[in-house]
N, C-alpha and C positions, 0 to 999 in steps of 0.2 A: 885864383885860389889853387894851390897845389900842395900836396903832402911835402913835409919838410922834416927829416929825422934830426932829433937832438938827443943828447945824453942829459939826463936830469938827476938831480939830487936835492933832497929837502934838508935844510939845516937840522942837525942832530941825527941824521940817518947815516948809515954806513954803506948803502947800496946805491950804485949808479945804475939807472935804468934807461933803456932806449925807448923814446917816446915819439910817436908821430904827432906833429902839430901841423897847422895850416899856415901857409905864408901870410895869410890875412888875419890870423888870430892876434888880438891885442895881448899885452903881457899878463893881465889878470886871467885870461883864458889859458895861456901857456902855463901859468902857475898852477891853475887847477888840474890841468892835464898831467902835469908832473906829480903834484901832491897826491893825486888819486892812488898812486902806486905805494905811498909810504905813510900818509896820515891815517891814523887809527889802525895801522898795521904794525909799524915799528916806531913811529913818532906820534906822540899824543897831539890831538888837535888843540889849537890855541885860539882864543877869542880875540885875534888880531888880524889885520889885513896882511896879505902876502905880497911880496915883491919878487922880481927876478933880478939876479945878479949875474953878470957875464964878465969874466976877466977882471973881477974886483970892482966893477962899475954897476950901480943899480940902474936898470933900464927904465925909461919913462913908461908910465902905464898905457899911454895911447900908442906906443911904438909897436911895431911888429918885428919878427925876427929879421926880415929883410931890411927894414928901416934901421935897425940896431947894428947891422953888420955881422950878424951871427952866420957862421958857415955851417953847412951840414955836419952833423956829429960833434959840434962844439958842446961843451958842458955848460949847462945853465943851472944855477943854484937858486932854489926857492927859499927865501928867508921871511921871517915874520918881522914886521915893522912896528 
């Protein structure tokens, strides 16, 4: 377990934020950590599950940033599915 900085944005937002995640966090946790900074602030909450997209590819929910090949400071997009 180690801190891992990523840049994150939520679908429909216009602000990219720097978010510390953990190398062992599964994607639903990563999505929540990123969404915390935008949902119900600039983006309305939706009653749908969230997923994480990296370089146009939706990442598997059970994967971690390390498993998915995410580099520090890469941009991760949180989308509603």
